[in-house]
C-alpha positions as CSV (number, residue, x, y, z in Angstrom):
1,X,36.5,37.3,-7.1
2,X,34.2,35.4,-9.4
3,X,36.0,36.7,-12.4
4,X,39.2,35.3,-11.0
5,X,37.6,31.9,-10.4
6,X,36.1,31.8,-13.9
7,X,39.6,32.6,-15.3
8,X,41.1,29.8,-13.2
9,X,38.5,27.3,-14.5
10,X,39.3,28.2,-18.1
11,X,43.0,27.9,-17.6
12,X,42.7,24.6,-15.7
13,X,40.4,23.1,-18.4
14,X,42.5,24.2,-21.3
15,X,45.8,23.9,-19.5
16,X,46.8,27.1,-21.3
17,X,46.8,30.8,-20.6
18,X,46.5,31.5,-24.3
19,X,43.4,29.3,-25.0
20,X,41.8,30.6,-21.8
21,X,42.3,34.1,-22.9
22,X,40.7,33.3,-26.3
23,X,37.7,31.7,-24.6
24,X,37.2,34.6,-22.2
25,X,37.9,37.3,-24.8
26,X,40.7,38.6,-22.5
27,X,44.4,39.4,-23.2
28,X,46.9,36.9,-22.0
29,X,48.5,39.3,-19.5
30,X,45.0,39.9,-18.0
31,X,44.5,36.1,-17.6
32,X,47.9,35.8,-16.0
33,X,47.1,38.7,-13.7
34,X,43.8,37.1,-12.6
35,X,45.6,33.8,-11.8
36,X,48.3,35.7,-9.8
37,X,45.6,37.6,-7.8
38,X,43.8,34.3,-7.1
39,X,47.0,32.7,-6.0
40,X,47.7,35.6,-3.6
41,X,44.1,35.3,-2.2
42,X,44.5,31.5,-1.7
43,X,48.1,31.8,-0.5
44,X,49.2,29.0,-2.7
45,X,50.6,28.3,-6.2
46,X,48.0,26.9,-8.7
47,X,50.1,26.6,-11.9
48,X,53.8,26.1,-12.7
49,X,54.9,28.3,-15.6
50,X,57.6,27.2,-17.9
51,X,59.7,29.2,-20.4
52,X,57.9,28.0,-23.5
53,X,54.5,29.2,-22.1
54,X,53.4,25.7,-21.1
55,X,51.9,25.3,-17.7
56,X,51.4,22.5,-15.3
57,X,48.5,22.4,-12.7
58,X,49.7,22.0,-9.2
59,X,48.0,19.7,-6.6
60,X,46.3,22.7,-5.1
61,X,44.7,23.5,-8.5
62,X,43.4,19.9,-8.7
63,X,41.9,20.3,-5.2
64,X,40.4,23.7,-5.9
65,X,38.9,23.0,-9.3
66,X,35.7,21.1,-8.2
67,X,35.1,23.8,-5.5
68,X,35.6,26.5,-8.1
69,X,33.1,24.9,-10.5
70,X,30.6,24.5,-7.6
71,X,31.0,28.2,-6.6
72,X,30.4,29.5,-10.1
73,X,27.4,27.2,-10.6
74,X,25.8,28.4,-7.4
75,X,26.6,32.0,-8.3
76,X,24.9,31.6,-11.7
77,X,21.9,30.0,-10.1
78,X,21.6,32.8,-7.6
79,X,21.9,35.4,-10.4
80,X,19.2,33.6,-12.4
81,X,17.0,33.4,-9.3
82,X,17.3,37.1,-8.6
83,X,16.5,37.9,-12.2
84,X,13.5,35.6,-12.1
85,X,12.2,37.3,-8.9
86,X,12.6,40.7,-10.5
87,X,10.4,39.5,-13.4
88,X,7.9,37.8,-11.2
89,X,4.3,39.2,-11.5
90,X,2.8,37.2,-8.6
91,X,-0.1,39.2,-7.1
92,X,0.1,39.4,-3.3
93,X,-2.8,40.1,-0.9
94,X,-1.9,40.8,2.7
95,X,-4.3,41.3,5.6
96,X,-3.0,43.1,8.7
97,X,-4.4,44.2,12.0
98,X,-4.4,47.9,12.6
99,X,-1.1,48.6,14.5
100,X,0.9,46.3,12.2
101,X,-0.9,47.7,9.1
102,X,0.1,51.3,9.9
103,X,3.4,50.9,11.7
104,X,5.1,47.8,10.1
105,X,3.5,47.1,6.7
106,X,4.7,50.3,5.0
107,X,8.3,49.3,5.7
108,X,7.6,45.6,4.7
109,X,5.8,46.5,1.5
110,X,8.7,48.9,0.5
111,X,11.2,46.1,1.1
112,X,9.1,43.5,-0.9
113,X,8.5,46.0,-3.7
114,X,12.2,46.2,-4.3
115,X,12.5,42.4,-4.5
116,X,9.3,41.9,-6.6
117,X,9.0,45.2,-8.6
118,X,6.4,43.7,-11.0
119,X,4.1,42.2,-8.4
120,X,0.8,43.8,-7.5
121,X,0.6,44.1,-3.7
122,X,-2.8,44.7,-2.0
123,X,-3.1,45.4,1.7
124,X,-6.4,45.0,3.7
125,X,-6.4,46.5,7.2
126,X,-8.8,45.1,9.8
127,X,-8.8,43.7,13.3
128,X,-7.1,40.4,14.2
129,X,-10.2,38.3,14.2
130,X,-11.1,39.5,10.7
131,X,-7.6,38.7,9.5
132,X,-8.0,35.1,10.7
133,X,-11.4,34.9,8.9
134,X,-9.8,36.1,5.6
135,X,-7.0,33.6,5.9
136,X,-9.3,30.7,6.8
137,X,-11.5,31.4,3.8
138,X,-8.5,31.8,1.5
139,X,-9.3,35.4,0.7
140,X,-5.8,36.7,1.2
141,X,-2.3,35.2,0.9
142,X,-0.7,36.1,4.3
143,X,-2.0,37.6,7.5
144,X,-0.5,39.7,10.3
145,X,-2.0,39.8,13.7
146,X,-1.3,41.2,17.2
147,X,-3.4,39.1,19.5
148,X,-3.4,35.5,20.9
149,X,-5.6,34.0,18.3
150,X,-5.7,30.2,17.8
151,X,-6.8,28.6,14.5
152,X,-6.7,24.8,13.8
153,X,-6.6,25.6,10.1
154,X,-3.6,28.0,10.0
155,X,0.0,28.2,11.1
156,X,1.0,31.3,13.2
157,X,4.6,32.3,13.4
158,X,5.9,35.0,15.9
159,X,7.7,38.0,14.2
160,X,8.6,40.5,16.8
161,X,7.6,41.9,20.2
162,X,5.5,44.9,20.8
163,X,5.5,46.6,24.2
164,X,2.3,48.2,25.4
165,X,2.1,51.6,27.1
166,X,-0.7,53.0,29.3
167,X,-1.7,56.6,28.5
168,X,-3.1,58.2,31.6
169,X,-5.9,60.7,32.0
170,X,-7.2,62.6,35.1
171,X,-10.4,60.5,35.1
172,X,-11.6,56.9,35.2
173,X,-12.9,56.9,31.7
174,X,-11.4,54.4,29.2
175,X,-10.8,54.6,25.5
176,X,-10.8,51.1,24.0
177,X,-10.7,49.4,20.6
178,X,-13.6,47.4,19.2
179,X,-14.1,43.7,20.1
180,X,-12.0,41.4,17.9
181,X,-9.0,43.7,17.8
182,X,-5.7,42.7,19.5
183,X,-5.7,45.9,21.6
184,X,-9.2,45.1,22.9
185,X,-8.0,41.7,24.0
186,X,-5.0,43.2,25.9
187,X,-7.0,46.1,27.4
188,X,-9.6,43.7,28.9
189,X,-6.7,41.6,30.3
190,X,-5.1,44.7,31.8
191,X,-8.4,45.9,33.4
192,X,-9.0,42.5,34.9
193,X,-5.6,42.0,36.4
194,X,-5.6,45.5,37.8
195,X,-9.2,45.3,39.1
196,X,-10.1,48.4,37.2
197,X,-13.8,49.2,36.6
198,X,-14.0,52.1,34.2
199,X,-16.6,54.8,34.9
200,X,-17.4,54.7,31.2
201,X,-15.9,53.7,27.9
202,X,-15.5,55.1,24.4
203,X,-15.1,52.4,21.8
204,X,-13.4,53.3,18.5
205,X,-12.0,51.2,15.6
206,X,-9.0,53.4,14.9
207,X,-5.7,53.8,16.8
208,X,-5.2,57.2,15.3
209,X,-8.5,58.3,16.9
210,X,-7.4,56.7,20.2
211,X,-4.2,58.8,20.0
212,X,-6.2,62.1,19.5
213,X,-8.7,61.3,22.2
214,X,-5.8,60.4,24.6
215,X,-3.9,63.6,23.8
216,X,-7.1,65.5,24.6
217,X,-7.1,63.6,28.0
218,X,-10.6,62.3,27.4
219,X,-9.7,58.9,28.9
220,X,-7.1,56.3,29.7
221,X,-6.0,53.8,27.1
222,X,-3.5,51.2,26.1
223,X,-1.4,51.6,22.9
224,X,1.6,50.2,21.2
225,X,4.9,51.8,22.1
226,X,5.2,52.6,18.4
227,X,2.7,55.5,18.9
228,X,4.9,57.2,21.5
229,X,6.2,59.9,19.1
230,X,2.5,61.0,18.5
231,X,1.6,61.3,22.2
232,X,1.8,64.5,24.2
233,X,0.5,63.2,27.5
234,X,2.0,61.1,30.3
235,X,2.6,57.4,29.5
236,X,4.1,54.4,31.3
237,X,5.3,51.1,30.0
238,X,3.4,48.0,31.1
239,X,5.2,45.0,32.6
240,X,6.7,42.3,30.4
241,X,3.6,40.1,31.0
242,X,1.7,42.6,28.8
243,X,4.2,42.6,26.0
244,X,2.5,41.1,22.9
245,X,3.8,39.5,19.8
246,X,3.2,40.5,16.2
247,X,2.6,37.3,14.3
248,X,2.5,36.0,10.7
249,X,-0.4,33.8,9.7
250,X,-0.1,31.4,6.7
251,X,-1.5,28.2,5.3
252,X,0.6,25.2,6.3
253,X,0.8,24.0,2.6
254,X,2.4,27.3,1.6
255,X,5.7,26.1,3.0
256,X,5.7,23.5,0.2
257,X,5.5,26.2,-2.4
258,X,9.0,27.5,-3.2
259,X,7.9,31.1,-3.7
260,X,5.8,31.4,-0.5
261,X,8.4,29.5,1.6
262,X,11.0,32.0,0.5
263,X,8.7,35.0,1.0
264,X,7.7,33.9,4.5
265,X,11.4,33.5,5.5
266,X,12.2,36.9,4.1
267,X,9.3,38.5,6.1
268,X,10.5,36.8,9.3
269,X,14.1,38.0,8.8
270,X,13.1,41.6,7.8
271,X,10.5,42.2,10.6
272,X,13.0,41.1,13.2
273,X,14.9,44.3,12.4
274,X,11.9,46.6,13.0
């Protein structure tokens, strides 16, 4: 379609198929064919042909010309923008809490690597509290958390929901994450609302270890639904009140930076599909 529009612009500006063909390094029949296809697409006549090869622009051509120029201009800008992004060597340092780091970030990094193939991407995985600390001290570019953290220095944008499941064991022992993690926060909330007093707890700083301990039925635990394929023991979904949000953490001033504003929007759009 853009080839047809470019041909139309050349014909309109030269008021000649022949001169347009010379400018575009095309044959005159090719130029004529492009105009005919465009007229078919637009369902209107653009030029009146005469027997001596002279042409007259129709009113529809006069109306379409400024739109055509605008379309080609935007197309060229978009092409240049894509080219510039492919050449961009902007280093990126992300910090993500554990579930996001293992379950979402591989997909997100793969997506961003296609857009910014020359950029160096670094990922730090830690608990949500540590992600906030890294962001507040400007030691990473963007953060990803899974708990209800509030920071007066940062902006926090919701990305997608994450349902929690309870993995049951034939005892009152509980397997929990370390303090500061998103899962620790929600486990404490669940135990309080259900009036559960564990007979004992095992604290680990790894969801993968939680999965293995749960599969060995060494205790009850809460996990993201994203770990379901790795579990071999009974599970139940918690109520909607226990559904948490994965969130993106950024500096407010980053939205004033063209690169980071576009990157943040891309992340929001992409993670909504996961």
